[in-house]
C-alpha atoms as an extended CHARMM CRD file, in Angstrom:
* protein
*
       290  EXT
         1         1  MET       CA             74.1620000000      -15.0680000000      -76.4640000000  PROA      1               0.0000000000
         2         2  LEU       CA             73.3460000000      -11.4000000000      -76.4970000000  PROA      2               0.0000000000
         3         3  GLY       CA             76.5840000000      -10.2640000000      -75.3410000000  PROA      3               0.0000000000
         4         4  GLU       CA             78.2020000000      -12.5210000000      -78.0890000000  PROA      4               0.0000000000
         5         5  GLY       CA             75.8360000000      -10.6800000000      -80.4980000000  PROA      5               0.0000000000
         6         6  ALA       CA             74.4720000000      -14.5040000000      -81.1850000000  PROA      6               0.0000000000
         7         7  LEU       CA             70.5820000000      -13.0190000000      -81.0320000000  PROA      7               0.0000000000
         8         8  ALA       CA             68.9360000000      -10.1810000000      -82.4730000000  PROA      8               0.0000000000
         9         9  GLY       CA             66.2510000000       -7.9200000000      -80.6880000000  PROA      9               0.0000000000
        10        10  THR       CA             63.4900000000       -9.5980000000      -83.1020000000  PROA      10              0.0000000000
        11        11  ASP       CA             64.3570000000      -13.3490000000      -82.2060000000  PROA      11              0.0000000000
        12        12  TRP       CA             61.6600000000      -14.8480000000      -80.3480000000  PROA      12              0.0000000000
        13        13  VAL       CA             62.3370000000      -16.5610000000      -76.9630000000  PROA      13              0.0000000000
        14        14  TRP       CA             60.2470000000      -17.8950000000      -73.9320000000  PROA      14              0.0000000000
        15        15  TYR       CA             60.9310000000      -18.3750000000      -70.2030000000  PROA      15              0.0000000000
        16        16  GLU       CA             58.8980000000      -20.0870000000      -67.2280000000  PROA      16              0.0000000000
        17        17  GLY       CA             55.9730000000      -17.7390000000      -66.5500000000  PROA      17              0.0000000000
        18        18  LEU       CA             55.3050000000      -16.5930000000      -69.5870000000  PROA      18              0.0000000000
        19        19  SER       CA             51.9760000000      -17.4290000000      -71.4040000000  PROA      19              0.0000000000
        20        20  GLU       CA             53.5110000000      -17.4610000000      -75.0950000000  PROA      20              0.0000000000
        21        21  TRP       CA             56.5480000000      -16.4930000000      -76.5840000000  PROA      21              0.0000000000
        22        22  VAL       CA             57.8810000000      -13.2540000000      -77.2860000000  PROA      22              0.0000000000
        23        23  GLN       CA             60.3210000000      -11.1990000000      -79.0870000000  PROA      23              0.0000000000
        24        24  ILE       CA             63.4410000000      -10.0880000000      -76.9020000000  PROA      24              0.0000000000
        25        25  LEU       CA             62.7410000000       -6.4670000000      -77.4820000000  PROA      25              0.0000000000
        26        26  GLN       CA             59.4910000000       -7.0570000000      -75.8310000000  PROA      26              0.0000000000
        27        27  ILE       CA             61.4640000000       -8.0000000000      -72.7340000000  PROA      27              0.0000000000
        28        28  GLU       CA             61.9560000000       -4.6980000000      -70.7910000000  PROA      28              0.0000000000
        29        29  ASP       CA             65.1110000000       -5.7770000000      -69.1030000000  PROA      29              0.0000000000
        30        30  PHE       CA             66.6730000000       -6.7720000000      -72.3070000000  PROA      30              0.0000000000
        31        31  SER       CA             65.2490000000       -4.2770000000      -74.7620000000  PROA      31              0.0000000000
        32        32  THR       CA             67.0230000000       -1.1360000000      -73.1090000000  PROA      32              0.0000000000
        33        33  ALA       CA             70.4390000000       -3.1220000000      -73.8670000000  PROA      33              0.0000000000
        34        34  LEU       CA             69.4450000000       -3.6870000000      -77.8300000000  PROA      34              0.0000000000
        35        35  PRO       CA             71.2350000000       -1.5050000000      -80.6520000000  PROA      35              0.0000000000
        36        36  SER       CA             68.3350000000        0.7160000000      -81.8560000000  PROA      36              0.0000000000
        37        37  ASN       CA             68.0070000000       -0.8650000000      -84.9980000000  PROA      37              0.0000000000
        38        38  ASP       CA             66.9260000000       -4.1550000000      -83.3440000000  PROA      38              0.0000000000
        39        39  ALA       CA             63.9710000000       -2.3300000000      -81.6800000000  PROA      39              0.0000000000
        40        40  VAL       CA             61.9650000000       -2.5020000000      -84.7410000000  PROA      40              0.0000000000
        41        41  LEU       CA             59.1350000000       -5.2540000000      -84.8560000000  PROA      41              0.0000000000
        42        42  THR       CA             59.2120000000       -7.0130000000      -88.2610000000  PROA      42              0.0000000000
        43        43  ALA       CA             55.3760000000       -7.4720000000      -89.7220000000  PROA      43              0.0000000000
        44        44  ASP       CA             55.9080000000      -10.7590000000      -90.6590000000  PROA      44              0.0000000000
        45        45  ALA       CA             57.9140000000      -12.0450000000      -87.5430000000  PROA      45              0.0000000000
        46        46  ASP       CA             55.5660000000      -14.7560000000      -86.1260000000  PROA      46              0.0000000000
        47        47  PRO       CA             56.5080000000      -16.9390000000      -83.0010000000  PROA      47              0.0000000000
        48        48  PRO       CA             57.7530000000      -20.4420000000      -83.1920000000  PROA      48              0.0000000000
        49        49  SER       CA             54.8900000000      -23.0280000000      -83.2780000000  PROA      49              0.0000000000
        50        50  GLU       CA             56.5450000000      -25.4710000000      -80.9270000000  PROA      50              0.0000000000
        51        51  GLU       CA             57.2730000000      -25.9760000000      -77.5050000000  PROA      51              0.0000000000
        52        52  PRO       CA             60.9680000000      -24.0630000000      -76.5900000000  PROA      52              0.0000000000
        53        53  ALA       CA             63.9220000000      -26.0840000000      -77.5640000000  PROA      53              0.0000000000
        54        54  ALA       CA             67.3370000000      -25.4560000000      -77.4940000000  PROA      54              0.0000000000
        55        55  THR       CA             68.7750000000      -22.8320000000      -79.4470000000  PROA      55              0.0000000000
        56        56  PRO       CA             71.0870000000      -23.8480000000      -82.2270000000  PROA      56              0.0000000000
        57        57  ASP       CA             74.5450000000      -22.8210000000      -82.1580000000  PROA      57              0.0000000000
        58        58  PRO       CA             74.5810000000      -19.8630000000      -85.2160000000  PROA      58              0.0000000000
        59        59  THR       CA             77.7190000000      -19.5920000000      -87.0780000000  PROA      59              0.0000000000
        60        60  PRO       CA             79.8430000000      -16.9740000000      -85.6010000000  PROA      60              0.0000000000
        61        61  ALA       CA             80.9830000000      -15.7710000000      -89.2460000000  PROA      61              0.0000000000
        62        62  ALA       CA             77.0680000000      -15.1740000000      -90.5890000000  PROA      62              0.0000000000
        63        63  ALA       CA             76.4060000000      -13.2690000000      -87.4570000000  PROA      63              0.0000000000
        64        64  ALA       CA             76.0780000000       -9.6930000000      -87.7390000000  PROA      64              0.0000000000
        65        65  PRO       CA             77.7000000000       -7.3470000000      -85.1950000000  PROA      65              0.0000000000
        66        66  ARG       CA             75.9690000000       -6.5140000000      -82.1650000000  PROA      66              0.0000000000
        67        67  ALA       CA             76.4680000000       -4.4310000000      -79.3120000000  PROA      67              0.0000000000
        68        68  ALA       CA             78.2640000000       -5.9270000000      -76.4380000000  PROA      68              0.0000000000
        69        69  VAL       CA             76.4550000000       -6.3140000000      -73.0080000000  PROA      69              0.0000000000
        70        70  SER       CA             78.5660000000       -7.8030000000      -70.3450000000  PROA      70              0.0000000000
        71        71  ALA       CA             77.8330000000      -11.5430000000      -69.2600000000  PROA      71              0.0000000000
        72        72  SER       CA             76.9350000000      -10.0580000000      -65.2720000000  PROA      72              0.0000000000
        73        73  GLU       CA             74.6060000000       -7.6470000000      -66.5630000000  PROA      73              0.0000000000
        74        74  ILE       CA             72.9180000000      -10.3780000000      -68.4200000000  PROA      74              0.0000000000
        75        75  ALA       CA             72.9550000000      -12.4710000000      -65.3290000000  PROA      75              0.0000000000
        76        76  GLU       CA             71.5520000000       -9.7190000000      -63.1490000000  PROA      76              0.0000000000
        77        77  ARG       CA             68.6640000000       -8.9180000000      -65.5860000000  PROA      77              0.0000000000
        78        78  VAL       CA             67.6190000000      -13.0970000000      -65.5430000000  PROA      78              0.0000000000
        79        79  ARG       CA             68.0880000000      -12.6720000000      -61.6020000000  PROA      79              0.0000000000
        80        80  ARG       CA             65.4350000000      -10.1690000000      -61.8260000000  PROA      80              0.0000000000
        81        81  LEU       CA             63.0930000000      -11.8720000000      -64.1530000000  PROA      81              0.0000000000
        82        82  GLN       CA             63.2560000000      -14.8430000000      -61.9280000000  PROA      82              0.0000000000
        83        83  LYS       CA             62.6780000000      -12.7420000000      -58.7290000000  PROA      83              0.0000000000
        84        84  GLY       CA             59.8270000000      -11.2190000000      -60.4940000000  PROA      84              0.0000000000
        85        85  ASN       CA             58.4890000000      -14.7450000000      -61.5090000000  PROA      85              0.0000000000
        86        86  LYS       CA             58.7890000000      -15.6180000000      -57.6940000000  PROA      86              0.0000000000
        87        87  SER       CA             56.7250000000      -12.5990000000      -56.5700000000  PROA      87              0.0000000000
        88        88  ALA       CA             54.0250000000      -13.4070000000      -58.8110000000  PROA      88              0.0000000000
        89        89  ALA       CA             53.8780000000      -17.1380000000      -57.7780000000  PROA      89              0.0000000000
        90        90  ALA       CA             53.8540000000      -15.8710000000      -53.9900000000  PROA      90              0.0000000000
        91        91  LYS       CA             50.9610000000      -13.6500000000      -54.5530000000  PROA      91              0.0000000000
        92        92  ALA       CA             49.1000000000      -16.5880000000      -56.5140000000  PROA      92              0.0000000000
        93        93  ALA       CA             49.1960000000      -18.6610000000      -53.4600000000  PROA      93              0.0000000000
        94        94  ALA       CA             48.2560000000      -15.9550000000      -51.0380000000  PROA      94              0.0000000000
        95        95  LYS       CA             45.3100000000      -15.4410000000      -52.7170000000  PROA      95              0.0000000000
        96        96  GLN       CA             44.6990000000      -19.2210000000      -52.9620000000  PROA      96              0.0000000000
        97        97  PRO       CA             43.2940000000      -19.8010000000      -49.3340000000  PROA      97              0.0000000000
        98        98  GLU       CA             40.9700000000      -16.9600000000      -49.9520000000  PROA      98              0.0000000000
        99        99  ALA       CA             39.5450000000      -18.8380000000      -53.0750000000  PROA      99              0.0000000000
       100       100  GLU       CA             38.9900000000      -22.0120000000      -51.2620000000  PROA      100             0.0000000000
       101       101  ALA       CA             37.7090000000      -20.3900000000      -48.3750000000  PROA      101             0.0000000000
       102       102  ALA       CA             34.9470000000      -18.3160000000      -50.6340000000  PROA      102             0.0000000000
       103       103  PRO       CA             32.5860000000      -21.3650000000      -50.8430000000  PROA      103             0.0000000000
       104       104  ALA       CA             32.0670000000      -21.2490000000      -47.0490000000  PROA      104             0.0000000000
       105       105  SER       CA             30.0870000000      -18.0400000000      -47.7220000000  PROA      105             0.0000000000
       106       106  THR       CA             28.0430000000      -20.1960000000      -49.8260000000  PROA      106             0.0000000000
       107       107  ARG       CA             27.0430000000      -22.9630000000      -47.2360000000  PROA      107             0.0000000000
       108       108  ILE       CA             23.8860000000      -23.5180000000      -46.2560000000  PROA      108             0.0000000000
       109       109  PRO       CA             22.7620000000      -22.2110000000      -42.7630000000  PROA      109             0.0000000000
       110       110  VAL       CA             22.1380000000      -24.9920000000      -40.3930000000  PROA      110             0.0000000000
       111       111  THR       CA             18.8350000000      -23.3350000000      -39.4200000000  PROA      111             0.0000000000
       112       112  GLN       CA             17.5300000000      -24.0120000000      -43.0870000000  PROA      112             0.0000000000
       113       113  ILE       CA             19.0200000000      -27.2840000000      -42.8150000000  PROA      113             0.0000000000
       114       114  VAL       CA             16.6530000000      -27.9890000000      -40.1410000000  PROA      114             0.0000000000
       115       115  ALA       CA             13.6030000000      -26.4520000000      -41.5080000000  PROA      115             0.0000000000
       116       116  VAL       CA             14.1920000000      -28.5920000000      -44.4580000000  PROA      116             0.0000000000
       117       117  VAL       CA             14.3300000000      -31.8300000000      -42.4460000000  PROA      117             0.0000000000
       118       118  LEU       CA             11.0800000000      -30.7560000000      -40.3850000000  PROA      118             0.0000000000
       119       119  LEU       CA              9.1940000000      -30.1060000000      -43.5730000000  PROA      119             0.0000000000
       120       120  MET       CA             10.0400000000      -33.1790000000      -44.8720000000  PROA      120             0.0000000000
       121       121  ALA       CA              9.1070000000      -35.2650000000      -41.8190000000  PROA      121             0.0000000000
       122       122  VAL       CA              5.7980000000      -33.3900000000      -41.5850000000  PROA      122             0.0000000000
       123       123  ILE       CA              5.1850000000      -34.5790000000      -44.9370000000  PROA      123             0.0000000000
       124       124  ALA       CA              6.2300000000      -38.0500000000      -44.5090000000  PROA      124             0.0000000000
       125       125  ILE       CA              3.7400000000      -37.9410000000      -41.4080000000  PROA      125             0.0000000000
       126       126  ALA       CA              0.7950000000      -36.8150000000      -43.3830000000  PROA      126             0.0000000000
       127       127  ALA       CA              1.4170000000      -38.9670000000      -46.0480000000  PROA      127             0.0000000000
       128       128  PHE       CA              1.4360000000      -42.0190000000      -43.7080000000  PROA      128             0.0000000000
       129       129  VAL       CA             -1.9990000000      -40.9270000000      -42.0080000000  PROA      129             0.0000000000
       130       130  VAL       CA             -3.7520000000      -40.0510000000      -45.2280000000  PROA      130             0.0000000000
       131       131  THR       CA             -2.6460000000      -43.9440000000      -46.1800000000  PROA      131             0.0000000000
       132       132  SER       CA             -3.4890000000      -45.2670000000      -43.1340000000  PROA      132             0.0000000000
       133       133  SER       CA             -6.9700000000      -43.8760000000      -43.2700000000  PROA      133             0.0000000000
       134       134  LEU       CA             -7.4380000000      -44.9430000000      -47.0290000000  PROA      134             0.0000000000
       135       135  ARG       CA             -6.4490000000      -48.2510000000      -45.8220000000  PROA      135             0.0000000000
       136       136  LYS       CA             -8.7790000000      -48.3100000000      -42.7880000000  PROA      136             0.0000000000
       137       137  LYS       CA            -11.5140000000      -47.2890000000      -45.3430000000  PROA      137             0.0000000000
       138       138  GLN       CA            -11.1090000000      -49.9500000000      -47.6380000000  PROA      138             0.0000000000
       139       139  ARG       CA            -10.7410000000      -52.4000000000      -44.7520000000  PROA      139             0.0000000000
       140       140  PRO       CA            -14.2690000000      -54.6510000000      -44.3680000000  PROA      140             0.0000000000
       141       141  LEU       CA            -16.0710000000      -53.4880000000      -41.2780000000  PROA      141             0.0000000000
       142       142  PRO       CA            -16.0280000000      -55.8720000000      -38.4870000000  PROA      142             0.0000000000
       143       143  LYS       CA            -19.6780000000      -57.7040000000      -37.8380000000  PROA      143             0.0000000000
       144       144  GLU       CA            -21.5420000000      -56.7410000000      -34.7630000000  PROA      144             0.0000000000
       145       145  VAL       CA            -22.0900000000      -59.4100000000      -32.0570000000  PROA      145             0.0000000000
       146       146  VAL       CA            -26.0050000000      -60.4450000000      -32.3050000000  PROA      146             0.0000000000
       147       147  ALA       CA            -27.0870000000      -62.6980000000      -29.8360000000  PROA      147             0.0000000000
       148       148  LYS       CA            -28.7700000000      -65.9010000000      -31.3210000000  PROA      148             0.0000000000
       149       149  GLY       CA            -31.6990000000      -65.7310000000      -29.4560000000  PROA      149             0.0000000000
       150       150  THR       CA            -32.3540000000      -62.2120000000      -30.6520000000  PROA      150             0.0000000000
       151       151  THR       CA            -31.6660000000      -63.4790000000      -34.2020000000  PROA      151             0.0000000000
       152       152  LEU       CA            -34.4270000000      -66.2610000000      -33.9410000000  PROA      152             0.0000000000
       153       153  ASP       CA            -36.9300000000      -64.1830000000      -32.0280000000  PROA      153             0.0000000000
       154       154  VAL       CA            -36.2580000000      -61.5510000000      -35.0750000000  PROA      154             0.0000000000
       155       155  ALA       CA            -36.6820000000      -64.1880000000      -37.6720000000  PROA      155             0.0000000000
       156       156  LYS       CA            -39.7230000000      -65.7380000000      -35.9290000000  PROA      156             0.0000000000
       157       157  LYS       CA            -41.6590000000      -62.2090000000      -36.1600000000  PROA      157             0.0000000000
       158       158  LEU       CA            -40.3540000000      -61.0700000000      -39.6530000000  PROA      158             0.0000000000
       159       159  ASN       CA            -42.0350000000      -64.5430000000      -40.8880000000  PROA      159             0.0000000000
       160       160  GLU       CA            -45.0830000000      -63.8220000000      -39.4090000000  PROA      160             0.0000000000
       161       161  LEU       CA            -44.8500000000      -60.3480000000      -41.4640000000  PROA      161             0.0000000000
       162       162  GLY       CA            -44.5580000000      -62.3680000000      -44.4620000000  PROA      162             0.0000000000
       163       163  ALA       CA            -41.1190000000      -61.6760000000      -45.0000000000  PROA      163             0.0000000000
       164       164  HSD       CA            -38.8450000000      -64.1740000000      -46.9010000000  PROA      164             0.0000000000
       165       165  MET       CA            -35.0310000000      -64.7690000000      -45.2730000000  PROA      165             0.0000000000
       166       166  ALA       CA            -31.8580000000      -66.4720000000      -46.5220000000  PROA      166             0.0000000000
       167       167  ARG       CA            -29.2350000000      -67.7210000000      -43.8930000000  PROA      167             0.0000000000
       168       168  ASP       CA            -25.5510000000      -67.7310000000      -44.1460000000  PROA      168             0.0000000000
       169       169  GLY       CA            -23.3380000000      -70.9090000000      -43.4220000000  PROA      169             0.0000000000
       170       170  ASN       CA            -23.4530000000      -70.0150000000      -39.7670000000  PROA      170             0.0000000000
       171       171  ASN       CA            -27.2890000000      -70.0940000000      -39.7100000000  PROA      171             0.0000000000
       172       172  GLU       CA            -27.0950000000      -66.1970000000      -39.4440000000  PROA      172             0.0000000000
       173       173  ILE       CA            -29.7110000000      -64.1380000000      -41.7320000000  PROA      173             0.0000000000
       174       174  SER       CA            -27.9630000000      -62.6650000000      -44.4490000000  PROA      174             0.0000000000
       175       175  GLY       CA            -30.5500000000      -61.6190000000      -46.5630000000  PROA      175             0.0000000000
       176       176  ILE       CA            -34.5220000000      -60.5120000000      -46.5520000000  PROA      176             0.0000000000
       177       177  HSD       CA            -37.1080000000      -59.8730000000      -48.9550000000  PROA      177             0.0000000000
       178       178  PHE       CA            -40.3660000000      -58.1890000000      -48.2190000000  PROA      178             0.0000000000
       179       179  PRO       CA            -42.6850000000      -59.2190000000      -51.6260000000  PROA      179             0.0000000000
       180       180  SER       CA            -44.2830000000      -56.1570000000      -52.1750000000  PROA      180             0.0000000000
       181       181  LEU       CA            -45.4990000000      -55.7020000000      -48.2480000000  PROA      181             0.0000000000
       182       182  PRO       CA            -45.9620000000      -52.3860000000      -46.2250000000  PROA      182             0.0000000000
       183       183  ILE       CA            -42.9360000000      -52.4910000000      -43.4190000000  PROA      183             0.0000000000
       184       184  SER       CA            -44.8940000000      -51.4970000000      -40.0510000000  PROA      184             0.0000000000
       185       185  THR       CA            -42.8610000000      -49.7840000000      -37.8660000000  PROA      185             0.0000000000
       186       186  ASN       CA            -42.5440000000      -52.3540000000      -35.4470000000  PROA      186             0.0000000000
       187       187  GLY       CA            -40.9980000000      -54.2300000000      -38.7520000000  PROA      187             0.0000000000
       188       188  TRP       CA            -38.3110000000      -51.6520000000      -39.3110000000  PROA      188             0.0000000000
       189       189  LYS       CA            -37.4590000000      -52.0950000000      -35.9510000000  PROA      189             0.0000000000
       190       190  LEU       CA            -36.8270000000      -55.8570000000      -36.3290000000  PROA      190             0.0000000000
       191       191  LEU       CA            -35.0240000000      -55.3100000000      -39.5030000000  PROA      191             0.0000000000
       192       192  SER       CA            -32.2370000000      -52.8170000000      -37.2920000000  PROA      192             0.0000000000
       193       193  GLU       CA            -31.5540000000      -55.3750000000      -34.9050000000  PROA      193             0.0000000000
       194       194  LEU       CA            -29.9350000000      -57.2520000000      -37.9990000000  PROA      194             0.0000000000
       195       195  LYS       CA            -26.9190000000      -55.5370000000      -37.6200000000  PROA      195             0.0000000000
       196       196  ASN       CA            -25.1160000000      -58.0860000000      -39.9650000000  PROA      196             0.0000000000
       197       197  LEU       CA            -27.5430000000      -57.8700000000      -42.6600000000  PROA      197             0.0000000000
       198       198  GLN       CA            -26.1890000000      -58.1270000000      -46.0870000000  PROA      198             0.0000000000
       199       199  ARG       CA            -29.2510000000      -58.2080000000      -48.5280000000  PROA      199             0.0000000000
       200       200  LEU       CA            -32.6000000000      -56.2700000000      -48.4770000000  PROA      200             0.0000000000
       201       201  SER       CA            -35.0990000000      -56.2790000000      -50.6560000000  PROA      201             0.0000000000
       202       202  VAL       CA            -37.9170000000      -53.6050000000      -50.0320000000  PROA      202             0.0000000000
       203       203  ALA       CA            -39.0210000000      -52.9870000000      -53.6400000000  PROA      203             0.0000000000
       204       204  ASN       CA            -42.9280000000      -51.6850000000      -53.7420000000  PROA      204             0.0000000000
       205       205  CYS       CA            -43.1520000000      -51.4890000000      -50.1790000000  PROA      205             0.0000000000
       206       206  GLY       CA            -44.1500000000      -47.9570000000      -49.8060000000  PROA      206             0.0000000000
       207       207  VAL       CA            -40.8500000000      -46.9340000000      -48.2290000000  PROA      207             0.0000000000
       208       208  THR       CA            -40.7750000000      -43.3290000000      -47.5460000000  PROA      208             0.0000000000
       209       209  ASP       CA            -37.6610000000      -40.9780000000      -46.6860000000  PROA      209             0.0000000000
       210       210  ALA       CA            -38.5160000000      -41.1380000000      -43.0440000000  PROA      210             0.0000000000
       211       211  ASP       CA            -38.5820000000      -44.8090000000      -43.6170000000  PROA      211             0.0000000000
       212       212  LEU       CA            -34.8140000000      -44.6720000000      -44.7120000000  PROA      212             0.0000000000
       213       213  ALA       CA            -33.4100000000      -43.5410000000      -41.2730000000  PROA      213             0.0000000000
       214       214  ASN       CA            -33.9520000000      -47.1320000000      -40.1190000000  PROA      214             0.0000000000
       215       215  LEU       CA            -31.2580000000      -48.5860000000      -42.3760000000  PROA      215             0.0000000000
       216       216  LYS       CA            -28.8530000000      -46.3470000000      -40.4400000000  PROA      216             0.0000000000
       217       217  PRO       CA            -27.7210000000      -49.4930000000      -38.2060000000  PROA      217             0.0000000000
       218       218  LEU       CA            -27.1380000000      -51.5820000000      -41.2080000000  PROA      218             0.0000000000
       219       219  ILE       CA            -23.9040000000      -50.8060000000      -42.1640000000  PROA      219             0.0000000000
       220       220  HSD       CA            -22.7860000000      -54.1650000000      -43.5540000000  PROA      220             0.0000000000
       221       221  LEU       CA            -25.7200000000      -54.2240000000      -46.3660000000  PROA      221             0.0000000000
       222       222  LYS       CA            -24.4040000000      -54.9080000000      -49.4470000000  PROA      222             0.0000000000
       223       223  VAL       CA            -26.9920000000      -55.0380000000      -51.8540000000  PROA      223             0.0000000000
       224       224  LEU       CA            -30.1030000000      -52.9490000000      -51.4740000000  PROA      224             0.0000000000
       225       225  ASP       CA            -33.3170000000      -52.9940000000      -53.8230000000  PROA      225             0.0000000000
       226       226  LEU       CA            -35.7780000000      -49.6710000000      -53.1880000000  PROA      226             0.0000000000
       227       227  SER       CA            -37.2600000000      -49.8510000000      -56.4050000000  PROA      227             0.0000000000
       228       228  ASP       CA            -40.8440000000      -48.9390000000      -57.0170000000  PROA      228             0.0000000000
       229       229  ASN       CA            -40.9920000000      -46.5330000000      -53.6210000000  PROA      229             0.0000000000
       230       230  PRO       CA            -41.9220000000      -42.9550000000      -53.2950000000  PROA      230             0.0000000000
       231       231  ILE       CA            -38.6880000000      -42.1080000000      -51.9470000000  PROA      231             0.0000000000
       232       232  THR       CA            -37.0590000000      -38.6870000000      -52.6850000000  PROA      232             0.0000000000
       233       233  ASN       CA            -33.6210000000      -36.8950000000      -52.9590000000  PROA      233             0.0000000000
       234       234  LYS       CA            -34.1370000000      -36.5390000000      -49.0460000000  PROA      234             0.0000000000
       235       235  GLY       CA            -33.2340000000      -39.8460000000      -48.3050000000  PROA      235             0.0000000000
       236       236  VAL       CA            -30.2610000000      -39.9770000000      -50.4360000000  PROA      236             0.0000000000
       237       237  GLU       CA            -27.9610000000      -38.8970000000      -47.3470000000  PROA      237             0.0000000000
       238       238  VAL       CA            -28.6960000000      -41.8440000000      -45.6180000000  PROA      238             0.0000000000
       239       239  LEU       CA            -27.9250000000      -43.9600000000      -48.8050000000  PROA      239             0.0000000000
       240       240  LYS       CA            -24.4010000000      -42.2650000000      -48.8660000000  PROA      240             0.0000000000
       241       241  LYS       CA            -23.6940000000      -43.3440000000      -45.2340000000  PROA      241             0.0000000000
       242       242  LEU       CA            -23.7050000000      -47.0730000000      -46.1570000000  PROA      242             0.0000000000
       243       243  PRO       CA            -20.1540000000      -47.8490000000      -46.7900000000  PROA      243             0.0000000000
       244       244  GLU       CA            -20.2410000000      -51.5560000000      -48.1120000000  PROA      244             0.0000000000
       245       245  LEU       CA            -23.0260000000      -51.1520000000      -50.3830000000  PROA      245             0.0000000000
       246       246  THR       CA            -21.7490000000      -52.7340000000      -54.2220000000  PROA      246             0.0000000000
       247       247  GLU       CA            -25.2780000000      -52.7910000000      -55.4270000000  PROA      247             0.0000000000
       248       248  LEU       CA            -28.1600000000      -50.2650000000      -55.3500000000  PROA      248             0.0000000000
       249       249  ASN       CA            -31.5730000000      -49.9550000000      -57.0000000000  PROA      249             0.0000000000
       250       250  LEU       CA            -33.4830000000      -46.9580000000      -57.3650000000  PROA      250             0.0000000000
       251       251  SER       CA            -35.8610000000      -47.5140000000      -60.5020000000  PROA      251             0.0000000000
       252       252  ASN       CA            -38.8180000000      -45.8590000000      -60.4810000000  PROA      252             0.0000000000
       253       253  THR       CA            -38.1220000000      -43.8460000000      -57.6910000000  PROA      253             0.0000000000
       254       254  LYS       CA            -38.3020000000      -40.0080000000      -57.3770000000  PROA      254             0.0000000000
       255       255  ILE       CA            -34.3120000000      -39.5390000000      -56.8180000000  PROA      255             0.0000000000
       256       256  THR       CA            -33.0260000000      -37.5020000000      -59.7780000000  PROA      256             0.0000000000
       257       257  LYS       CA            -30.0670000000      -38.0960000000      -61.6630000000  PROA      257             0.0000000000
       258       258  ASP       CA            -27.8560000000      -35.6570000000      -59.8860000000  PROA      258             0.0000000000
       259       259  GLN       CA            -28.4230000000      -37.3480000000      -56.6850000000  PROA      259             0.0000000000
       260       260  VAL       CA            -27.4150000000      -40.4830000000      -58.1890000000  PROA      260             0.0000000000
       261       261  ASP       CA            -24.2740000000      -39.1970000000      -59.1330000000  PROA      261             0.0000000000
       262       262  ALA       CA            -23.8840000000      -37.6250000000      -55.6080000000  PROA      262             0.0000000000
       263       263  ILE       CA            -24.0620000000      -41.5700000000      -54.4800000000  PROA      263             0.0000000000
       264       264  LYS       CA            -21.9450000000      -42.6030000000      -56.7330000000  PROA      264             0.0000000000
       265       265  LYS       CA            -19.3460000000      -39.9900000000      -55.9000000000  PROA      265             0.0000000000
       266       266  ALA       CA            -19.8110000000      -41.2680000000      -52.0880000000  PROA      266             0.0000000000
       267       267  LEU       CA            -19.7240000000      -44.8790000000      -53.0530000000  PROA      267             0.0000000000
       268       268  PRO       CA            -17.4720000000      -45.4170000000      -55.9570000000  PROA      268             0.0000000000
       269       269  LYS       CA            -17.5340000000      -49.0730000000      -55.2880000000  PROA      269             0.0000000000
       270       270  CYS       CA            -21.3740000000      -49.3560000000      -55.7360000000  PROA      270             0.0000000000
       271       271  GLU       CA            -23.4460000000      -49.7680000000      -59.2040000000  PROA      271             0.0000000000
       272       272  VAL       CA            -26.3190000000      -47.6310000000      -58.8700000000  PROA      272             0.0000000000
       273       273  MET       CA            -29.7340000000      -48.6500000000      -61.2200000000  PROA      273             0.0000000000
       274       274  ARG       CA            -32.0660000000      -46.1190000000      -61.8830000000  PROA      274             0.0000000000
       275       275  GLU       CA            -35.1150000000      -45.7850000000      -64.3290000000  PROA      275             0.0000000000
       276       276  ALA       CA            -37.4910000000      -42.9730000000      -64.8610000000  PROA      276             0.0000000000
       277       277  PRO       CA            -40.7100000000      -43.2000000000      -62.7720000000  PROA      277             0.0000000000
       278       278  ALA       CA            -43.0610000000      -45.3840000000      -64.6510000000  PROA      278             0.0000000000
       279       279  PRO       CA            -46.4240000000      -43.5500000000      -66.0940000000  PROA      279             0.0000000000
       280       280  PRO       CA            -49.4710000000      -43.4610000000      -63.8470000000  PROA      280             0.0000000000
       281       281  GLY       CA            -51.0940000000      -46.6800000000      -64.1060000000  PROA      281             0.0000000000
       282       282  ALA       CA            -48.2680000000      -48.6060000000      -65.9640000000  PROA      282             0.0000000000
       283       283  GLY       CA            -47.1720000000      -50.5560000000      -62.6980000000  PROA      283             0.0000000000
       284       284  GLY       CA            -43.8500000000      -50.8400000000      -61.4930000000  PROA      284             0.0000000000
       285       285  THR       CA            -40.8010000000      -53.4880000000      -61.7040000000  PROA      285             0.0000000000
       286       286  LYS       CA            -41.1160000000      -55.8840000000      -58.9470000000  PROA      286             0.0000000000
       287       287  GLY       CA            -38.0470000000      -56.5270000000      -57.0160000000  PROA      287             0.0000000000
       288       288  ALA       CA            -36.5390000000      -59.8700000000      -57.3790000000  PROA      288             0.0000000000
       289       289  PRO       CA            -35.6940000000      -62.0270000000      -53.9330000000  PROA      289             0.0000000000
       290       290  PRO       CA            -32.2450000000      -62.5240000000      -53.0770000000  PROA      290             0.0000000000
């Protein structure tokens, strides 16, 4: 079409490999063959907005004379353009494996994966140990085996000391109340043999900090009344180690409020009752039998 003069240098063309339409005079292989007057871009020349379409057959009579270009020369220039496009495509294809191989450098090393897996395993084991420990703490402690003869003998002797006793469905002593009676060393020894005792009231029995040490074997105590006794903060550690306590009466004792809070922290399920010590001569609150 250039050879016949049907196209001008300012005409817009497109071929496969171009990103947009260009004027013929912008294509190096063809611009050198155009007349000098065609090598000028017009300011108002806009590229077509539609996809490439077949170029309409111009009317030879209306076309202005153009410089003649042989068909063989046009074919050679087209061949060079096509060869250039193939070279560009080959270069792009050669770079593609490199681009695909690039992510390999970002792969996580096996050692890091192993380290993460081991860390997760350690965390899982630690969580299991903590959970098992908490469950173990929540489970009720198994009852101690106390010989029936021992229970009968202890009950007889405690009766002689003036203690009141309550029994459970298995006729085992479950609760003991000393009605404002001083407890002797022998009395404390008898109490420590009742390892499954659940309720104990020793209100106003002259219990001291040293006497509280006798409570250590009674790990199944649930209700303990120590009101109106001269016990102090020194005996708190013994009380904190009675794991099944749910009620603890410390009214009119010398245990301070901060130590009561310490007991509540150690035994979160235990309700602790505390009142200020009664004024001298006012008399204390008597503990009620279970």
